[in-house]
N, C-alpha and C positions, 0 to 999 in steps of 0.2 A: 570700699574699693579693697581688695584682697592684693597685697604685695607689689601693687603698681603694675600688674601685667595685663594687658589688653589682647584677650583671646579671640574677640571679634573683628577680623580682617586685616589687612596688610598696612604694614608701615609704608610711610612716604619712600624709603628708601628701598623697599621691595619692588614697589611700583616703579619707580624710576629706572631699576635694574632691569625690569621686565622689559620696559618700554625702550631701553638701549638693544637689547638682543632683538627686539623685534625689528627696530629700525636696520640693524645690520645686517639682518636677514632679507629684508626689504631690498636694502642697497645693492646686497650681493644679486638677489633675482633680477633687479633691473639691469646690472652689468651683464648678466648671462643673456637678457633678452636684447639689448643692444647690440651684444656681439653677434648673436645670431642673425640677427636684423643686417648687420653690415657683411657677414658672410653671404647671407642669402643674395643681396645685392651685387655683389662680386660674381657669384655664380650665375647670375642672371645675365650678367654682361660676359662673362667666359663663354656662356652657352650661346649668345647673340652672335660673338665673334666666330665660334666653329659654325653656327648655321650660316653665316656669311661667305665664309671660306668653302663649304661645301657646296654653296650656290656658284661659286666662281670656279670651283674645280669641274663642276658639272657643265658649265658652259664652256669652259676650255677643250674638255674631252668631247663635247658635241660639234666643235669646229672642224669643217671640211679640210682644212689644213693646218698644219701646226709650223710656226717660224720660230727658230731660235731666238731667244733674246729675254728681256725684262719688261712688263708693262706694270707701271704704278699709276694708280689713279685713287679718288677718294670717293666714298660713296655719302647720299644725302644724310646718314647719321652720323658722319666725320670719320668713318672707319678709314684706315689707309691700306689699301689693298696692292700688294705687291706680288704679280705674277711672273715667274720664270721657267721658261723650256729651254732645255739643253739636250744635246745629243749626248748619249752616254753607250758605253760598252762597245765602241765602235769597232775594235778589234775582234769582237765575239759574233758580229753581223756582218762581217765581208761578204762571205759566201753565200748568203741568204737574202732574199728579197724583201726583208724588212728593217726597218732602223729602229734602235729603242731612244724614245724622249723622255727624259726625266721632268715632271712637271712639279713645281711647288708652288703652293699659295701661301703668304703668310698675310693675315689680316691683324693690324694691330688697333687698338682703341684710340680714341681721340687724343686723349692724353700721352699714349705711348707707354703706359704701363703695364698694360697687357697684350697678349698676342695669341694667335691661333695659327699653327703650321700644319698643312697638309701635303703629302708628297704621294705622287704616283709614278709609275712607268707604264707608258703607253708602246705598244707596238704600231708602226705605222709603215705603209707600202712604201717602197724606194722611190718609186714613181712620184709620189706624193711630195715626198722630202724634195726632190729634184726639182718639180715642177713650182713647188714654194719657192725654191732659190733662185729659180729664172725669172719669175713675177716682181723679184725685188727691184 
């Protein structure tokens, strides 16, 4: 042996330091992957909420007559759907044969922590508005 140095390999300390660094990098990568999966799950739920809100908005827009008021229901997935129809801008439509209706659809997740909100304005013939009020 020359001077007690070993040039053939790594010391135990070097191996332990290398393994520690690899473990820290691996834990960091797992945290990033976990965070990405959680975000993906949240975005899937938000997308489902907006799809359901669009379905409800389409249903309301295609109705023959719109009645002012709020309808609350729950669907099979546990989403809480709140649809509100209200007359708006009444002073601007006094001399014309249409009425403006504001339609708001709010869909909340089963736990209520997320929601999707859609709004639109619909021009409705005043005869339809009058006949809907008379049929109440």
